[in-house]
C-alpha positions, 0 to 999 in steps of 0.5 A: 499500499502507498504511504501518504507521502507517495500518494501526495507525490503522485498528485504533485506529478499529476498537477505537473503533467496537467500544467506541462507541454502537451497538458490540459488547455484549461490548466495551463491558462490559469494564473494565481488570480484566476485560481483564487475564487477555487481556493475560497470555494473549496474551502467552503464545501469543506466546512459544508461537509463538516457541518453535515458530518458527511465523512466520506464527502469531507474526505473528498472535499479535503482532496479538492482543498489539497489540490488548490495548494498543489495548483499554486506551488506548481505555478510558483515553481514554474515561475522560479518563486518556490516549490511545494517542498519549500511549502512543506518545509515552512509548515513542518519547521513552523509547527516545531518552532511554535510548539516548544512544550512538545518538541523542546523544554517549554511548558504550557498547561492550557490552550490559552498558554499555547495561544499566548506562546504561539503569539509570542513566538510569532512576533519573535520570528518577524522581528528576526526577519527585520520586519517592522512591528505591526499594530495589533490588528494590521495583520488581520487580512482585510479580504477576510469575510466581515464576520470572521474579520470582527470576531479576529478584531474583537478577540485580539483586542480582548487579549490585549485587555480591551474588553468587557468584564462579562456577557452581562455588559455585552447584552447591555451594549446590545440593547444601547445599539438597538436604541441607537438604530431605532433613533437612526431610523426616525432621524438619520440618513441611510448611511448612518442607519448602516453604521448603526447596523454594523455596530450592532453586528459587531456587538452580536459577534462579541456577545458570541465570543463571550459565550464561546460561539463561533458567529460564522458557524452559528450563522452558517447553521442558521442559514441551513435551518432557514433553507431546510424550513423554507424548503419544506414550505416550498414542497408543502405548497407544491403538494397542494398544487400551488406556488409561493406567489399563489400563497400569503404570509400567514399560510406560509408561517403555519407551514413554518411552524409545522417544519419547526415541530417536525425538527 
């Protein structure tokens, strides 16, 4: 039986063949920029498989995600930037370097200890490279989805000591933001209303953090729940020979509650 390393090498060789002379026309014309959307798409498909607890699908989706790394590395190798071996060396060395409590004589007894030491080592690495120290929030990519970005921003600010003391204080802030949004609806411009909605969402992200809930995953699950229940409404109406347009909100709400009870 081939080892994981041998199978991975086979993937690298297949990608090189597809990009090489006489290879696939589509693969050969791709660039770093054209492939970027597929990287994000595959990452979300991995998350969907995890949410569904579909392990067979997850195995396949992880393979698709792995392909994206190999694809980027192949293009980089062709341009003389780096090879897939460089990427593997980089992550292997980083994992060993940032886990001194496993691979050296450091100690870490809690997950928080590990995270703190990880951040310290990361800062030391940047200093050794001669990189100018960044402000605390500068290293969070602006391209990160807004909900994830908000969670990262609030977590880093909290670790620096800029935080509420408890969830009750966050709930009070939530009520304050709801009141400000209500006032904005009555007397403010659309831009100000947008700002208040944004503030409200940011506080909700912080509330999720205090309750140890990943807001991105929580919203994804709520989205899936809404999809499931709304599909029940459509199917139920179809069984009656009717469409959504031929129904009304009262009837749809009754069917919605039916779907909710069935869960």
